[in-house]
N, C-alpha and C positions, 0 to 999 in steps of 0.2 A: 541394671544401668548403674555405674560407679556413681560414686559422689564426686566432690569438687577435685579430688585428686585423679590423676590419670592412672589407669590400669591397662595391662598389657594381657590381652586374651589371645594366645597363639600369635599372629603378626598382626593383629588390629589393635591400634592405640586410640583408646577412647579420649575425646578431648572434653573439656568443660564447656559450660554455656559461656563463660568469661573469655575462653580461648577461640570460641566460635566467633563472639561479637568482634574479638579483635581482627580476626581474619577479613571478616566482612568489612569492618570499618577501613583496613588497609586497602582492600581492593576496591573499595567505593572511592577512596581519597585517588588511588592510582588511575582508575578507570573514567571518573566524572568529576572528580576533585571536590567532591562534597563528603560531609560526614556520613556515618552509617545510619543515624538517626533521619537526616534530611533525604537520604536515599529511599529509606523505607517509608517515609511519608509521601514522597513524590511518586514513588512505584504505586503506593495504594490509589494515589488520585490519578494514575494511568499516565503520567508524564514522560514515561519512557517506553510507552506502548508502541511508538512508531520508529524507535531506534533500531538502525540495522548493524549487523555485526560487522559489516564492511565500513560503515561509516563511524561506529565506536567499538574498535577491538577491545575486547574483554567484557562487554556487557552481558554475553550469554553466560559467561562463567559467573559474574556477580548476580544475575538472576537466579543462577541454580543454587549458589550459596545462601543468598539471603532468606529463602523460606526455612532453610535449616535453624536459623537463629530462633524463628518463632516456634518452630516444632520442638526445639530444645526447650525453650522456656515453658511450653504448655506440658511436656511430659515431666519435667522437674516439678511443677505444681501438682500433677496427679500422684507423683509418688512420695508427696509429705504427709 
């Protein structure tokens, strides 16, 4: 796994943890008008469990992106 600088392997571009956080931050603000940390906290508390993709366009994409921030953080710790 690359360090903080992005590497290209074939056609894959690895992104850093900070870049992933920025992506989730942007999408959380666009979709729910909340910060990344507020979204993550509310999500853990189950506040978005009843949201439907028809009622809240973009929520599915945001939900799929969000776990990647936590996974990136955990894998970065294991490699240190």
